[in-house]
N, C-alpha and C positions, 0 to 999 in steps of 0.2 A: 112580456118578452121580450119589449124594447129594454126595459130593466136588467133583465140578464143578459141581453148582448152586449150593454154597456159595462155590467159589473166582468165580462168575460174580457171585453177590450180591457178595461182598465187592469184587470187581473195580467192579462199576456205583457200588456206596456211595463207594469210593475216588475215582472218577471224578467222582461227583456231590461229595463232598467238596472234591474240587479245583475244579472250578466255582463251587460257591457260594462260595468263598474270593477265586476271581479276580472272581467278579462282584462282591462287596461291594467289593474294590479299585477295580472301575471303575465303581461305580454313579454316584459324583459327576462324573466323566468324560463319562458318557452326557448328564448336563443340562445340563453346559456346554455340547455340541454342540445339544441341542433347543432350551436358552434362547440361542442364539447370538447374541451380544451383541460382534464383532469390532472392533477397533479400527480407525477409520475416519480417514479424511484429512480435514482442516477445509480450505476453499477461501476465497480472498481474492479479490473481483471488485471491478472498477471500475463507476463510476455508469452504464455502456454494458454491463455485466454481461460482459465480457471478464476471463478470468482474469488475476489479478496472480501469485497463487504459491497451492503446497499446502504445508502445514503438517501434520507428522505427527512422530512420535517413532520407531518402529521400523518400522512396516509403511506404505509408500504403496498404502492402500486405498479405492476408490472403490463405495461398495454397489451392485449391480444388484438388483434383485426381478426374480422368476422370468419376470414379465410383460414386462420389458423387454428380454429374452434370445428372439432370433429363432429362429425352428425349425432353420434350418440350423445355426445355432451348434451347438444341442443335438445335431443329426442327426451333425455330423462329429464330434462328441465322443465319441458313442456307439458311431460306425462305429470308432475307432480304440482305445478304451478297454475298451467295456462294451457290446456287442450286444444283449446280453441283458437290458439291466440294467432294463428294465418287465418282466420276466417274473420273473426271480428274487426271492429273500427276502432278501437280502444276500449271500449267499454262492453263489459257481457251483459245484457240487462236480464236476462235468464237468473242469473247468479245474484245480481243486484237485489230481484224482488225477492228470491230464496231466503238471502239474508235479512232482509227488510221484515219479513214474516217471523223468523226467529228471533229477531231484535225486539219486535213487538210482542211476542209472545214472553220474552225473559225481560221486557222492560228494561233494558240497558242494550249497550252494543255486545255482542257477544261472538257475532262473525262477520267477517270482511268480505268484499268479492271483489277486490281487486284484480284485475288485470295486470301482466308483465308490465304493460305501457303505466299504468297506472302506480306499479310499484318504483319503476324508473324514476317518476315523478315524485313520489314521496320521499325516496332515499336519496334525490340529487338535492330538488329546491323546496320543498315543505318540511313540514314536522311531523311528528306521529300521533299528535293528539288528534283523537277523537270526537272533532265538530264537525259540524254542518258546513261552516265558513270553509274548512278545509277540504271537504267533500268536493263540495262545489268546483272550488279553484282546480283540485285532482281532476275531476273529469273533463273540465274545458281545456285544462293542459294536455289532457291522455289525446282529447280529440285533435289540440292543435298539432301534436306531434305526427298523430297518426297521416294527417294531410301533408306534412312535409318531410317525413323521412319515410324509408322502405321498414318494411318489416325487419330484414336483415340489421339495418343501422340499429333501429330500436335494439335488437338484441346484442348487437355488439355494445352499446352504452351499458345496456342493463348487465352484463358479464364483467365490464370495466368498473363499474361503479360499486356494484353489490360489495358488503362487508362480507366475509367468509369466516370470522372469527380470527385469533390467535396474532390479532394486528396485519392481517393480510386482507388488501383490499382487491378486487378483482381475482377473476379463476384463473390467471395464469400464474399470478402470485401464490396462490393458494396450493395450485399443482406443485410449484417448485417447492413451497414450503413443507408440505404433509408430507409430500410423496418423492420430492426427489427428482420428478418428470418434468419433461416438457407435454402440453397438452394432447399430441398427437401419441402418446406412448400410455396414454391415461387407460385402465382398462375400464369396465362397463361399472364394475363394483365402485372404486375408485371417483369415476365420474358421477355416479348416485351418490356417495357420501358427501361429496363438492357441493351440488346442486341442493341437497338437502339441508345444508348449512344455513343459508339466509333467513330461515324459519325461526330459528332460535340461536345465534352461532355462538355463544357461550355456551349452552347446554348441550349442544349436537358439536363441539370441538373434539376431534378425536385424541388429540393430546391428555385431555380430560377426563372423557367420558366416552371411549370407545364402544361399549355395549351399546349405549343409546343412538351412537353414530352410525352404528351398523344395522341397530332397527330399524332409524330413519329409513339407511340406502336401501333396504329391503322392500320396505314400502314403496319406495319408488320402481324398483325391479319389480315387483309385483303389479304396478299399474302399466309399467309398459307391457309386461305380458297379459296382463288384462284387456288391451288395447290391441293386440295382436302386432307389436313393433319389434317383439324377440321372438324366438321360437322356444319351445321347451329346454332344448339343450342348454343355450345359452344363459335360458332363466335357471336351471340347476347348478351350472356350473358358479353364475356369477352372485349366487346366493351363498354358495359354500364360501367364496373367495373369503379372507381376511387379510387385508392389505396392510405391510409394513407402514407405519406411520413415525414420522421423524419431528420432534421436538426440538427446533432450533431456536436461537433467538434472532429477533426480527434481521438485526444489523448482519448476523453470520459472518462479524468481522474476525480477519482469520490475521491478521496485520496490523493492531492499531498506532503504532508508530508510524507507519507508511501511511495510513489513511488518515490521519492528523497530520501529516506534512502537506499531503495533497489537497487538505480542506484550506489550508494555509494559505496555501499557494496560489488557489484557482478562485477563493469565496470573494476577493475585491472584485474580480473581474466577470464573474458568473454570477450574478443576483440570484438566478434559481437553481444554484447549483445543485441545492437538495430536492429539487421538484419537478426539474427541469425534463428527465430521463434522459440523461446524458451516459454514454458509455465512456469510461475512460480506460485507456490501456497504457498499463505500466510496464514497467523495465522489470519489475520486480520476479525473481521466481520463487514460487511457493515452497518447492522444494530446499531451497538455499536459504528461504527466510528460515524455515523451521531449524534447520541444521545450526544455524547462527545464533538464534535464540537458544537452543539446546547448550551449545558448546560454551557460550557466555554465560549462563546460568551454572554450569559446572564450575568456569573459573571463578564466579563470584563467591560460591560455595566453600571452593578450596581455600582462599584469602580469608573468608569467615573462620574456617577451621584452623586457620594457622594463627589466627588474631586470640582465639581463644577467648580470654576475659578480658580485652582492652574495650576500652570504653569508647560510643559512638560507632560501633559498627553498623548500624541501624542506618548512618548515613553513606554508608559506602553504596558505591552504583558502578553503572558500565555502559558501554556503549561498543556497536560492532557495525560497521560497513563493508559490504562487499559489493566490487564494482568489476567488470569486465575492462580490459586493459586497451584494446583498442577502441572501444566504442565509447566508453564512459557511462555504461548501462549500469545501475544501480540494480543489484541484483538481490540484496538484503541489506533492510536498514532496521536495525536493532536499538531503540533510544534509551532502553533501561532493563534491568534485571526482573520487572515486573509491574505492569502495565496498569493493573489495580490498585496497587500502593503510590504511584507517581507515571503522571501521563506527559510530565514535562521529558522531551526528546535532548538527550545529553548527546545525539548523534547529528543533531544539526541545529539546536537553537544553544548549547553548552561552547563558550568559549575557552578551551585551555591551554595552558603553556603546553610545546611538544617536547621539551627537555632536546635530548639528544638524538630524538628522530629527526631533529630539525638537521642535523650535522651533513645528513650525504648532501645537500643544496650548496652548504657551503663547499663543502669537498669538491661539489660538481663545479662548481664557479672557478674554483682552482686549477682542475683538470683542465677547462677549457680556454684559461690562458696559459698553456704551455706546461701545466705540473705535470708528473706523471706518476704510476701507482708506487714508484720508488722514491719518489722525490724524498730527501731526508728532512723532517720537521724537529724542532727542538720540545722534547716534552720534559720541560723543567718551569719550576715555580716562579713567578713574577708578580711583584707588587704593584699595583696599579694607583694614581691617586686621580681624583676629579673633584672638580668644584661642585660645592651643592649649597648653593646660595652664599654666604658669607663664611661657611666651612666647607675645609678641605677633608676630604674622607678619602680612604684608602679601601680598594678592594684585592683581596687576596684568594683567586679563585684557587681549587683543589681538585684533583683528579678524585673519580670514586672509589678508589682502592686507596686512595691518602699517598701514592707513591708516584715516581716519576723515573724514566726510562732513559733520560738524555735523548741523543736523536733517535730518532726513529721514523719508519717509511711512512708513507701517506698510506698507504694499504694498511698497515697493521694500526695506524693510529685509530682510523675510523673503524676499523674490526674490533679493537676492544676499547672504543669509544672514549678515548684520552680527552679530557676536557683541557688542560695546559697545552698539548700541542694545538687543538682546534683553534683556540685563543690566540697562539703563535703564529698559527698559517695566517689568520686574518690581519694580525699585525702587520706579517711580511708582506702580504698582497695590496695591504690597506684597506682599511675598513671603509673607505667613499667606495671605492672598486668593488668591493663585496656588494655594499648596498647596493650600488647600481643594477651590479648583475641578478640580482635577488629580485630586485624592484622589476626588472624584465622577465623573470620568470613568474611574474603576475602578484608575488606579495605584496600586501599592504599594512599600514599603519606599523612597519617594523621600527623598532627603538634604533637611534642612532650612536650606538655605544657598544663597547665591546660584549655587552650580556647576548648581543644580536648571537653571538657565537655558541651559547649554550640554550638557543632557542626560547628566547623571553618574551615572545609575543603570543596572542591567544587565539586560536584555532579549533573550529569543528572537526570533528572526525570524517563529516560529510566534505567538507571542503580540502582536506588535508589529503583524502582520498584521489582528487583532483590533480593536485600537485604530486603527489607521489608517480601521477601516469608519466611526467617527463622522463622517469628514470624505467617503467615499465612498459611504455610504449616507444621507446626509444628514439627520447629527444622530442617527441611530438606532444604536447599537453593537448588531454582531451578534457572537456567540460563535463561532470558527471550530471547525467540526465535519471530522472525519474519516471516522468511522463512523456511516452509514445507519440499518442494520438488521444483525440476525442472527438467522439462523433455525438450529433443531436439525436432527437428522438425519433427521426426521421431515417437516420442513417447515413448523414450528410457529412462529412470530416471537415470538422470547423477549427480544428488545432492539430499541426504535425510538428514534431519535434526536429530538427534536423542535429545531425553531429557536430558540433565544436571541436574543430581542432585548430592547434596553432604550433607552428614549426619552432621550434627553439635554438635546437643546435644539431650537431650529424648525429646519426644512429651510431657512429663506431664510438665515439665521444661518450655515448650512453652506455652502450656494452660494459666501459671500463668499469662504471658506477656499478653497473648489474655485477659485474665479476667480484667485486669487493664486497657489494650485500650479501651473495653468496654464500663469502667467507665468513662473512658475520652471523650466518645459522648454520655454517659447518663447524668453526673452531671459537665463534668470538660471543659477544653479548646474547647471541639470539639462538644459543643451541638449542632450547626447549623447543624450537621451532619446526625441528628438521623431522622430515617424513621420507623414509625410505622408498625408494623409487621415483623420487619428486624431486627435481630441485625448487627450491625455496629462496629466496633473496630477499634481505629486510633488515630493520634499524629497530633497536628500542630505544627508548625513552623514558627517564627519570626524573623527574624535577628535584629540587633542594627538600628535603625531609620527605622525601618519597609521598608528596602531595600527590603526584601525578605518574602513572606507570602506563606508557604506551608501547605497542608493538605495529609497526607498519609493514606487513609482508606482500610479497607477490611470488604470482608462478610465472609461467609463459603466457598463462592466459587470463587469471584473476589477479585481483589484489583484496585483502582482507586487513582493515585497520581496526586494532581494538584501544580501546583506553579504560582504564579503571580510576577511581580516585571517589574522594568523598564530598558531597554535593555542598558541606560548609568549609570545604577547603582546607580543613584540617588535616595531617599527617596520618598517612596509614602507619601500619606496623613497621618498624626498622626492617629491611632487606626486602620489601615488597616491590622491586625495583620491574621496569619494564619486561627484562629478561626471565624473570621468576612470575610475575602476575597474569602478564598480559601474552607473552609468546607462546604459553602451551596451549591457549586458548585458538591461536592462528594453525599452531601445528595439528592440533586436535580437527579442526574445521578440515583443514586440506587431508589430512589423512582419512575422514570418513567420506570425505567428497571423493577421494580416488577409489573407495570401495566399491561406491555406487556407479562412478564414472571411470573406467579405468583407460577409457578411449583420451581422455584428455592430455594435451600436450604435455610432454613431463620434463623435456629439457630445453633451454634457452638457444636460441639461433645467433650466432657470431654473424654481425654485419661486415659489407666490404672494408676494407681499409683497418683491418685489426691484423696487428703484429703479436703472434704467440710464438714466443720464446723461453729461455731460460736465462734467470738473473740470479748469480749466486748459488747455483744448485736448484733453482726452482722454479715450476711455470710460471713466467709473469704474461701479461697483456699490454702491447702499446698501439699506438698511432701514430700519424705523422704530426700530429699538433703534441701529445704527449708521447713525445719520442723519447723510445730508451735509451740509457747513456752510453758510453764507447764500452766496448766488453768484445772478450774473446768469442762468444757464440756467435754464429750466424744467424739473424732474423728469419724467421721462419714464418711463412704465410699458409696457414692449413686450410686448403679451399674445399674440404668437404662440409665447413662449418660456415660457411659465407651464404649469402642470401642477396 
């Protein structure tokens, strides 16, 4: 007897030592589950809180608190996986003994007996290999968790950690992915399909094997009926139901150029951008984004059609930015005609010469210095000499039409985009004076020579949208913004973008330019951007040899900047000017938008201080800075147009 007692003591001590050994190994693993902080998917939304995309590294997971999970989801899970969950303490010994007997008879592991707590342990910190060592750790961890966490906390962790197939981690992710529903809107059949997935996620994936998924769900429902958890009516109804299943991409990326830009901007400051469960609210409007993408592609196809058999058409591309005048909110951002072929964003990453679309800033500088819309400018050819090292070179600029008009009014010079008149205007004002005014507007890296007159700087469509707000926002420059707000996984706001505005000159001076740019669209180089029933102002831009084609247009509420060109900076087909290639895209965008939103503001308001009268028999606008010349007609202020 003494030897037997000694044997038992030694055995218990050995078992105790083994358990202590394994417990020391798994203590940190228990803490990981207790202080559960899984990788969470970051979600990007448009301004109407519609999902643009999911961002994640390895696991696409949207977290659900226990309170979010409906009772019928919990009941379905327990019915099929662990009916006695709320009664045991992490281990179901009856189930273990039954499984051991079956395993002994089969002489191999054929049946498990894991509770949900054990499954949580296995799926979170342990491997799936069937070894005694792993099973001991699993049991110890399960007992530890049951002593530290409530049953509800264990269920919450389980339903967020488990894999539901199709790249979905967590039941909330799966509900949104497979059924496009929130948890509270799931039917019993849909809930049964979801809780049946973890047993074999690939096999029961309803996007791949719907029949198997439905059969598995019916077994769940039958088990619930057998337990008395649902009545006959609900049983019959649920068995017959065949839910609609969606086969979405994991990211659900509806605006890839927008998403890439957001990642570029935030990844340096937010290290866990793709795993921290942030909610990023953007200024984008998916309706505008879809329309902008459509019209840009149509403009691109029109250019290709005109190009016919010209070489290098495959390098042709385009970009479009749509912005709200008053706020600077970017409503649409399209960085190319086909993201699958090229993810490079020509809207934000490309610096191209704006050509004549830069001229309004020069003419605005002249207006602010006292020139008027009818000031006369010489539209004549001149030859300029400049030093290029030891060599003296000549520059002989020309008009696009290869002619000249002599003296021409400031309005007509800009409406018809006369290069020579613009260069002569800069000469009259003084290059240094123009340069200083453009720097005051915010332009950087400007060339300090007369080529500035023709837009010989580099700028992206996104940046240019901000500069064009100088006109569309009546002399107050707004900075484009793409991100409105960022919330962390707890819903706390960690970033909020304010409108940035800079007052540059009086609204009445800006209105002079608006009035001229309206004429550009009515009868000038931007005629193809006209929209019936809507006032559109804007300016075309074409660089030498048709390398770049721009149209920068705006209405009383919105701006639209469009660029076309080749990525290798070679010329497009001769004749692909801003007026031919880009202006129709802006016109089509506003025309389609007007159909969908007839309530948008259609006419520009005239601010206080505008003098509207006739000059040489034509309507003209002036201010006390850009004064009307001496004339017979008495200036008239039209009060009905003032704000």
